[in-house]
C-alpha positions, 0 to 999 in steps of 0.5 A, spaced: 092 692 980 091 699 977 085 703 976 081 700 970 083 707 966 090 706 967 090 700 964 086 701 957 089 708 956 095 703 957 095 697 952 091 703 948 097 706 946 101 700 946 097 697 941 096 704 937 104 704 936 105 697 934 100 698 930 105 703 927 110 698 925 109 695 918 109 687 919 105 687 925 098 683 924 093 690 928 087 685 928 092 679 930 095 682 936 088 686 938 084 680 939 090 677 943 090 682 947 082 682 949 084 675 949 089 675 954 085 680 958 079 677 958 082 671 962 087 675 966 082 680 969 077 674 972 082 670 974 082 672 982 087 667 985 093 671 981 099 675 984 100 682 979 106 680 978 103 673 974 097 677 972 102 680 968 106 675 965 100 670 963 097 677 960 105 677 956 105 670 955 098 668 952 098 675 948 104 672 944 102 665 944 095 668 940 099 672 936 103 667 933 097 661 933 093 666 930 095 664 921 095 657 924 089 657 926 084 661 920 089 657 916 086 650 919 079 652 922 072 656 919 075 662 923 077 667 918 077 673 922 085 675 925 081 679 931 077 672 933 082 667 932 087 671 936 083 672 942 081 665 942 088 663 941 090 666 948 084 663 951 085 657 950 093 657 951 092 660 958 089 655 962 095 652 959 101 655 962 097 658 969 099 650 970 106 650 967 107 656 972 105 652 978 108 646 977 115 651 975 113 654 982 113 647 986 118 644 982 126 644 984 131 645 979 133 640 980 126 636 978 125 642 972 132 639 969 131 631 971 124 631 967 127 635 961 133 630 961 128 624 961 126 623 968 129 616 969 135 616 975 140 614 971 
């Protein structure tokens, strides 16, 4: 696993570059990254690739759900809403990753096709 200073520098550089884009909500992105990093760094039983995948997925979900949370709850701050969405999406992501890892392709196909036998 990378050193904390390396990870912090990479996160700061990525957030700085993303905040230059006019259509990116920097507060929501920052909150989602912090929420994903908080949860992903505390889970010790994940492999490095799984940790990276969960952080990327949780950041995306947290960023995308931020407007919905601010519209439907008492939370008005985009950073807080992004962090909460990322933190609560991670257990669901981990359950899905375990299920996909333990299932065969035919099991997954049958589950989404209808689950019944022909």
